C-alpha positions in Angstrom: -97.7 63.3 -87.9 -101.6 62.2 -86.4 -101.5 58.6 -84.8 -104.9 56.6 -84.9 -105.7 53.7 -82.6 -107.8 50.9 -83.5 -109.1 48.2 -81.5 -108.9 45.4 -84.3 -109.7 41.6 -84.5 -105.8 40.9 -86.1 -104.7 38.3 -84.6 -102.0 36.9 -86.0 -99.1 37.5 -88.5 -100.6 36.4 -91.0 -103.2 38.7 -91.1 -100.4 41.7 -91.3 -99.7 39.9 -94.9 -103.1 40.6 -95.8 -103.7 44.1 -95.0 -100.3 45.3 -95.6 -100.6 46.0 -99.0 -104.5 47.8 -98.3 -102.9 50.3 -95.8 -99.8 50.7 -98.1 -102.6 52.2 -100.7 -103.7 54.6 -97.9 -102.4 58.6 -98.8 -100.3 60.1 -96.2 -99.9 56.6 -94.3 -96.0 56.5 -93.3 -96.1 53.7 -90.6 -98.3 51.3 -88.7 -98.1 48.3 -86.4 -99.9 45.9 -84.7 -99.8 45.5 -80.8 -100.6 41.6 -80.0 -99.7 42.3 -76.2 -102.6 44.9 -76.1 -106.1 43.4 -75.2 -107.2 45.2 -78.2 -104.8 43.6 -80.9 -104.5 47.4 -81.5 -103.3 48.6 -84.9 -101.4 52.4 -84.3 -101.1 54.0 -87.8 -98.9 57.8 -88.6 -99.4 59.4 -90.8 -100.1 62.9 -92.4 -103.6 63.9 -93.2 -105.3 60.6 -92.1 -108.7 59.7 -92.9 -109.6 57.2 -90.0 -113.2 55.6 -92.0 -110.3 54.7 -95.0 -108.2 52.8 -92.7 -111.5 50.8 -91.0 -113.5 50.2 -94.6 -109.9 48.7 -95.7 -109.6 46.1 -93.1 -113.4 45.5 -92.6 -113.2 44.9 -96.4 -110.3 42.4 -95.6 -113.0 40.9 -93.2 -111.1 42.4 -90.2 -113.3 44.1 -87.5 -112.0 47.4 -86.2 -113.5 50.0 -84.2 -111.3 53.3 -83.7 -110.4 54.2 -80.3 -110.1 57.9 -78.9 -107.8 58.9 -76.8 -109.3 61.7 -74.1 -107.1 65.1 -73.5 
């Protein structure tokens, strides 16, 4: 399973209700959370064969700003 992280403009729990049905439609996505304690309001998604650009597109379609974050390894 892979984990992807995104910096977002999600700032309330009501925003989660907006993105939930969109994220549920993404193939391979198993679990997602938003870390509101992070200065980036991190969206953390876990799944298999995830397409980061599809996740970005879904959130942008809903009116949110989103940027994929890369981890150095």
